[in-house]
N, C-alpha and C positions, 0 to 999 in steps of 0.2 A: 504493500500500500504506500510505498514511497514514490510512486509515479506522479507526474504532473497531470492534473485533470483540469480542463478548461470549461467544463459544462456540468451542470447539476441535473439536467434532464436529458433523456435519450429517447429516440423514437423507434418505431417498429423496424424501419429500414436499417438503422444502425445495429439493432439487435440481430437481425437476420444476417447481415454481412459479417458480424462478429462471430455468429454461430458457424457460418461457412468456414471462416478462418480457423476456428477451433478444430473443426473436423479435419481440415487440411493439415493443421499442426500435428494432430495425432498421427496422421500418415507419415509425416516427415520424421517425427520422433521415433516411430517404429523402425524406419529405415536406419536412423542414426544409431539406435541402440543395437541393431544387428551388425553394425560396422565393426570389423575386427579391431580390437584395441581401443575402441572408444571408451572414455571414462576411466581407463586404467591409470593407476598411479598410487602413491603412498596414501595411507589413511590420514586424514587431517580432521581437526576439530576447530570450531569457531563458536562464538556466543553472542547473544544479545541480552542486554540488561535493561529492564524498565524500572524506573524509580518514581517516587512521588516528591513533589515540591511543596514544602509547608512554610508557613509564616512563623513569627516569633512565638505564638501561642499554640502552635501545632495544627492549625487549620490549613486546608488546601490553599496554596498561593497560585493564582492564575496568571503566571508570568513566564510560561515556558518559552515563548517566542523570544522574549527579551533575554532570557538566559542563554539560549542558543546563539543569539547575536553577540552576546558578551563573551562567550568562550571561543567562538570562531574556530571550532574543532570539527573536522569532517566526520568524526566518529559519532557526533552528538546530533540528535534530531528530536523534533517534537513527537508526541504521541496523540492519541485521540482527545484526551482531556487537556485543558489549559494548565492543569497542575501535574501533568505527566511528561517525562522525558525518557529518551531511549539512547543507549550507547551501543553502537554496533562495533564489535571487536573483529579484528582480522582472523584468518584461520592459519593454523600452523600444524606441523606433524604431531601425531599422537605419540609416537615413540619417544623415549627419553624421559624428559621432565616436563610434560605438557601442562600439568596443573600448576607447577611453579610459574610458568609463563602466564597461565590464566589468572593467577592471583596478582601478578605484577600488572597485567593489563587492566584488571578490575580496579586495583588500587589507584592506578594512574587516572583512569577515567572518572572514578568517584571524586578524586581530588580536583580534577578539572571542573566537574559539575558543582562541587561545593564552593569553589571560588566564584563561579558564575552566579550561583544562587545567592551567595553572600552579598554580591554587588547589588542585588535587588531585595535585600532584606529577607532572604529565604534560606532554607536548609533542605538537605537531601535525605530522603528516607528510603532505603531498600526494604520493602515489606510487601507482602502479598496483596493486602487491601488496607488502605489508610483507615485506622480505627476511629478517627475523629470526624469522618464524613457525616453530614446530616442531609436531609432531603433537599434543602435549598442549594446545596453545592452541586447538584447534578441537574441536567436538563439541556436544552438546546444552547442556552447561553454559556454552558460550561465546555462545549466542544471547541477544540482548537480552530482558529479562524483560517481554515484551508478549504478550498473547493472540494478536494477529494473526500474529506470527512462529511461535508454536507451532502455531496452526491451519493456517498455510500449510505448515509442515513435515509435520504429520500428513496433510494432504491429498495432498501429493506422495509421501510414503512409502507411503500406502495404494494409490495408483495404480501405483506402481512394482512393488510386490509382491516386492521383493527388494533387495539392497544396490545403492547407486549406485556405479558403477565409474568411476574416474578413470584414464585411460591417455593420458599426454602424453609425447611423445618429443622429445628434444633432446640437448644434450651429455650430460646425465644424465637417463635416463628416469625417469618417475614412474608407478608402478602401485600402486593401492590401492583398497580398498573401504570404504565408509562407510554407516552405517544412517540418516543424517540429511542435511539439506541445508546444514549449517553451512559447508561449504567455499565455498559461493557467496559468503559474506560476506567472504572474503579479498580480493575484488575491490573496488577503489575507482576511481570513474570521474568524468569531467567531461562532463556531458551538456548539449547545447544544445537549445533549443526555438525553432523557426522558424515564425512564423505564416504560413499560406498560404491564399489564397482558394480556395474549393471548385472553381472552374472551372479553376484551374491546378494543382490538387493532384497529379494523375497525373504531369504533366510534371516538377514539382519533386521529387516523391518518387523517380521513376525517375532523375533527375539525381543526387540524393543517393546512391542506391544505387551508381551508376557511380563517383562521386567518392570513395566510402568507401575503396577499396583504396589508391590513392596517398596519401591523407591519413593513413591508419593507418600506412602504411609509414614515414612521416617523423616519426610522433608516438610511437613505441613507448616504453614506460616500465615494463614488467612482465616482466623476463627471468628471474626466479627464483620458486620456490615450494618451501617446506619444504627449503631448502638445495640444490635441484636447479636447474641452468641449463637452461631449457626454451625456450619461444618468446620472440621479442621482445615479443609481447603475449600472454603466457600467459593473461591474463584471458579471452580469447575462447574458448579451449578449456575453461578451468576452469568458466566460467559455463554453457556449453552442457551439459557432462557432469554437473555437480553438481546440476542440477535436472531432469535428463532423466527424466521420470515415465513414459515408455513402458514397458509390460511386455514380456516376451520376444516375444510374438506381434506386438505393434505394431512393435517394432524389426525383427523379421524381415520385416515388410511394408514397412519404411521409411516408416512413418507420420510425419507432420510432428512434430518435437520442439517444445517450447514456446519454446525459444531457437533462432532461425534467422535466416538472411539473407533469407528469403522464398522464394516459389515461382516467380514470373515477374514480368515488368514489369507494372505496374498499367495497366489499360486504361481503366477508367471513372471512377476517382476513389476518394475515401476510403471510401465505403460498401463497396466491394469488399473492402477490408482488414478492416473491422469484421465483415462477413459471413463471411469466411474464419475469423476467430478464433472466431466462434460455431459454425460448422459443424465445425471441425477439432478443437476443444479443449473437453473437459468442464469445467464450472465447478469451481473449487477452493474458493471462499468464497461460497456462495450466500446472501448477505445481502440481504434485501429492504428497499428504502426505503419510506417512507410514500407517496411519489408514484407513481401509476400512470403508465405510459408513454403519456401522452396528449399530442397536439399542444398547444402553448401558445406564448406569446411566446418563451420560452427554456426548453425542457424540460431537467430535470436529467439524465435518462438515467443515473441512478446505477448501476444494475446493469451496463449496458453499459460504462461507464467503469471499474467495478471489475473486470469480466472482462478487459477489454483490458489492465489493469494486471498481469494474471497470465499474459499471453502476451507474451514478451519478444523481439519482433522488434528487430533491431539498429537499424533506422530505423522508428520506430513511429508509427502514426496516433493522434492525440489529438483528442478532442472535448471542448471546455471551454465550459460555459454562461456563464462570466464575460465581462463586457464586451459583453453582447448576444449572446454565443455566437460561437464561431469554431473553426477547425481549426488544428492545429499538426502539425509533424513533429518528433518527439523523436529527435535524433541521438545515439545511445547508445554509439558505439564508442570515443570518445576516453578516454585514461587521465587520472587525476588527476596533476598536476604536470608537470615538475619545478618550474617557477617560474610566477609570474603571467604574465610576458611570454611564456613558452613556450605556456601555455594560450591566451592571447589570439591568438598567432600561429596555433596550430592551428585556432582558431575562425575566424579570417579566411580561412585556406586552405579550410576545409570549406565555409563559407558562400559564399565567392566562386566556387569551382568549381561548387557546386550551382546558383547563380543563373545562371552563364554557360551551363552545359550545358542548363539547362531552356529556354533560348531556342530550341533546335533539337531538340525531342523525338524527331523521326523519326530523327535521327542517332544518338541514344542507343539507341532501341529497335531499331535495325537490328543492334546489337551483341548477340550471344547472351547471354541472361541467365546461363546456366550458366558462361560465361567470367567474367562479373563476380563471381559467387559464388566461383569457384575462385580468382580473384585476391585476393578479400577474405581467404581463409584463408592464401594464400601470403604476403600482406603481414603478417598476424598472426604467422606462423611466422618469416619471414626478414627483415622490416623493409626497410631500404634495399637489400638484396641480392636481394629477391624479383623474380621475373619477373611483370610485370603485363600481362595481356591487355587491349589498348586498341583502340578503333576505329582501323584503319590499321596495326595490327601490335603484336606483343609487345615490351616494353621492360623494361630493368631499372628498378626503382622510383626510384632516385636520379636517373637520366637523365630519366625521365618527369616527375618532380616539377619539375625545372628547366624543362622544356618548358611545364608547366602554370602556372607562376607568372604569366605575362602574361595567361593565360586567367582565372585567379582574380582578378587585378587588375581586368580588364574587368568581371567579374561584380559585384565590390564597387562599383566607381565608376559604370559605365554603367547597371547594372541596380539595384543597391541604393542608390545615391545616397551612398555613403560618400566622405568627403573624400579626394582623392588622396594627400595626405601621410600620412593615417592608414593607408591601404591599403599604401603603399610601406614605411612603418616596420615593419609587422608581417610582410609578405611577405619583407622583407630578413632577418628572423630565420630564417624557414624556409630561405631560400637559404643563409645562413651555416651552418645545421645540416647541410644536404645536402652542401655543399662541404667542410665539415670531417669529414663522415662520422660525426658524433657526435650521436645521439639520446640521450634519457634511458636507454634500454635499453643502448645501446652503452657509455655512460659507466659504468653499473653493472657491466657485464661486465668492462671494462678495469680499473676500480678493484678489483673483487674478484680478478681475476687477479694483480694486483700485491700486494695485501694478504695473500692466503691463502698466498703463498709463505713468509712468515715467521710468520703467525698461524694457519694452518689455515683450513678452510672456515667453521666456526661463528663464530670470532672475527673472521675476515676480513669476514664479512657484517655483523657489528656495527660494525666499524671503518668499513666502507664506508657504512653508514647514518649514522653520525655525521658523516662528511664531506658526505654528501648533505644532511643537515639544515642544516648550516652554510651551504653554498653556496646551497641553496634559499632560505633566509631573506635572504641577501645580494641575491638577485634577478637576477643576471646570467644571460642565457640559457644553456642547458645546453651549447651547442656551444662556449662559451668556458671551460667548467670544466676545470681542470687534473686530470690523472690522477695519483694518488699514486705515488711511487716505490716500487719493489719493496723 
């Protein structure tokens, strides 16, 4: 969604031409993926980090454009909400000490963002959902002033044909309707990009799907929204519901939503996922590029890439013409924060498990896909306490995570070529988190429970965020954070 958009409305002719270009792009991509040697190369990893911008008292600060202009850094860009920013990191080889590089890149980017925010009276918070948000902070006026966001909102609203309904149940239920997609922007994530060769794409993608539930269970960092205590990873429910553009008839038929875990294990490779996106989802932004979808050394396939960017699978196939052309899997489930070391540890667990499981694809695919999907949502709701359906039997997420740490280490070291000390250092953080029973989400819940006894819910959330900010900047992993006294 970083493309330039010059129109907020599109007609039937534009949609028809765009649809033709998509179908032609699939043909070209099929030929490209069959080309000997295409997409081969070393395994690389990259990342995107989304953060919230807050003012002196912890409320959202709608100055993201000004911060981007102040930092003048090509890695930094705006996000959907005026109080959101995104940092796009480069990619580098997975082998060696990739997470040390990841930590350096994150530290440098956060330092740049903090300097830019300070110039406008703001602060930077890496957190799944900003806990101090109130109803008045969201709505059309909160969207970043960019044509692409208004156009995306208009397209989703038109297809929905009625209000978007948010219904999320937890300790405090949330039920509301909204006429725009601004609530999607309340989410801030930490997304990984793993380069995958075409011939191994199906195995790696399926492995990532299976790995997602236990990783998400130990990584939760978004337990509140609008003052309600909801899921451990409320982002998962919020994102799906806030951009659900299906009309009443489509929802009654259980048509695929644009945000989903997927439909089945991938059988044939990346083309299958691109073709599904085209077949199942109407284009939202039918922007035609100058290039026809003709085979060439490295075709841009601009329309297909744009369309894929508006179908938000939690583990998404990416085609990129850069570097001679390649495929990636965008791993989209992890939350922003709490600290750099926590995010690096989450990345190590996710990548290590994925690489290890991909070595035995038949073992993964023998597990019913619907159980993997069910476990994903259970992990988002309940975190460490979730029951995870896993090959060989169901386990509680915390116990399963401890079982899987050696598997992840093997994937990092034996498959990915990561130095053993690097893998051990980061997986030890995950182990400490599981044994302490304290994820970012659990720390937030515990801190809020203590603080609201004397401050009330609203001020308790602000006080909790202030402690979160201080501890996050200190950098110690979240499982070591003290909970404030009541």
